[in-house]
C-alpha positions in Angstrom: -27.5 19.0 -41.2 -29.1 20.7 -38.5 -27.4 21.4 -35.1 -29.1 18.4 -33.2 -27.9 16.2 -35.8 -24.3 17.6 -35.5 -24.5 17.6 -31.9 -25.9 14.0 -31.6 -22.9 12.9 -34.0 -20.3 14.8 -31.8 -21.7 12.7 -29.0 -21.3 9.6 -31.0 -18.0 10.1 -31.8 -17.2 11.1 -28.1 -18.8 7.8 -26.8 -16.8 6.1 -29.1 -13.2 7.5 -28.5 -14.2 6.8 -24.5 -15.0 2.9 -25.7 -11.8 2.7 -27.5 -9.7 4.5 -25.2 -11.2 2.2 -22.2 -10.8 -1.1 -24.2 -7.1 -0.5 -25.6 -6.2 0.4 -21.8 -8.1 -2.6 -20.7 -6.1 -4.9 -23.1 -3.1 -3.6 -22.2 -3.2 -3.9 -18.8 -4.0 -7.5 -19.5 -0.6 -8.1 -21.2 -1.5 -7.3 -24.7 1.3 -5.4 -26.7 0.9 -1.9 -27.5 -0.1 -2.9 -31.8 -2.8 -5.5 -30.2 -4.4 -3.0 -27.8 -4.5 -0.2 -30.2 -6.2 -2.5 -32.8 -8.6 -3.6 -29.9 -9.3 0.1 -29.5 -10.2 0.4 -32.6 -12.6 -2.6 -33.2 -14.5 -1.2 -30.2 -14.5 2.3 -31.7 -15.4 0.8 -35.4 -18.3 -1.3 -33.4 -19.7 1.7 -31.7 -19.9 3.8 -34.7 -21.3 1.2 -36.6 -24.3 0.5 -34.2 -24.8 4.4 -34.2 -25.0 4.4 -38.1 -27.2 1.6 -38.2 -29.7 2.7 -36.0 -29.8 6.2 -37.5 -29.8 4.5 -40.7 -33.2 2.4 -39.4 -34.8 5.6 -37.6 -34.8 7.3 -40.8 
């Protein structure tokens, strides 16, 4: 892997982590219990990374 590919992967992971944190905090703030808030955040992260990997696959 080139340096650009590694940096873009790190950027995608960072964005997914930020989205997951925001989704979990919003879910918790709206009254969800902690387990459901974590699952909501994990779902948001998985969706973001899935979209990123789909875009990478389509590009290649």
